[in-house]
Each structure stands twice: as C-alpha cells, then as structure tokens.
N, C-alpha and C positions, 0 to 999 in steps of 0.2 A: 504494500500500500504506500502510495506517495503521500507526502505531507498535504498536498492539495486535496486528496481524497479522504483524509482523516477528519473525523468530527472535530468541531472547534474545541470541545472540551479536552481532546487528546493532544492538540497542537498548541494550546494556549492562546490561540488566535480568536478574536471576536468574530462572530458571524457578520457577514457584509451587509450593508444597507441594501434594501430591496431595490433592484434595478428595473424590474418589470412593473408597470402600473398595476396597482391593486394587489401586488404580491405582498404577503404579510412580512413585517419586519421581525427579525429574530433577535431577541436580546439574550445575553447570557444570564445565567441564574443570578449572579451578583448584580448585574445591571437591573434586573427586575427587583431585587431586594433594595437597591438604591432608589428606584423609581417611586416606590410607595411613600417613603418619608418625604421625598422631594415634592410629591403631589400635595402632601399636607403642609408644604411651605417650610419644612424644617431646614435649617442652614446646613451646609456641608459639614461643618465641625460637629454638629449634633449627629448627623448621619454616620460620620466616621466613628464617633464614640459608641453609638449603639451597635454598629456592626463590627467593632473592634478592628478597625483598619485605620491607616494613617489618613490625615487630612488630604494630602496630595492624591492618594489613591481614591478617596471618595470623590474629589473634584474631577479626577480622570474618568471615573465611571459616569458621572453626571454628564460630562462633555461627550463621552462616547454615545450615550443615549440620545442626546440632542443631535449629534452628528448623524447617527443612523436614521433618526426620524426626520432629518432635514429641518429641525427646529432650532431657534436660537433662544427664546426665553423659556425659563423653567415652567411657566404656566402652560406652555404647549404640551409638555410631558403630561400634565394633569388631564388635558383634553384627550390625549391619545389613550392613557390608561383607563379613563372613564369609558371610552368607546369600547376598549377591549373587554372590560368587565361586563358591559351591557350585552356583548355578543356571546358571552359564555352561557 
C-alpha cells in the first residue's frame, strides 16, 4: 500500500477538502472534537485545556477546519456543524 492509498489516520495526514461540489467534507476525529467547543464560542486556550493539547495545536486544528470548509470566521464552523447535526 502506498502512502496515498492509506487512510488518513494511518499516515497522519488530514483528509483533503472536498473538491467535488456537494461532496461531504471529512474532518479528523480531533478536528471534530475541536469543532464542538468552537461552535459554543469557546476560545482556543479553553479548547486546548479541555482536550489536553497545546494552544498552538488547538489553533492549528481550528485553522484546518476553517480551511477544509472554505470558511474564515469561526461562526461559519457553527453553521456547518449545525447543518451536519440536522442531517443525522
């Protein structure tokens, strides 16, 4: 198996942003864990503390989520997570 064909969890790489219209965006488990408190408006420092990760790591996860979703403000994460929860 080549690294390109391995699941993201095995390579340490984050899943790529959806490139096909209407294709679901895949977040890593940790990115999903960071998204919930971000939706609640919790600051990165509080997210880092609650997940027992460093502040730069929490900031990086928030930025990855924003980038994958094509969003800039954190409020857009909330809109996306709300839509995902409603579709389940």
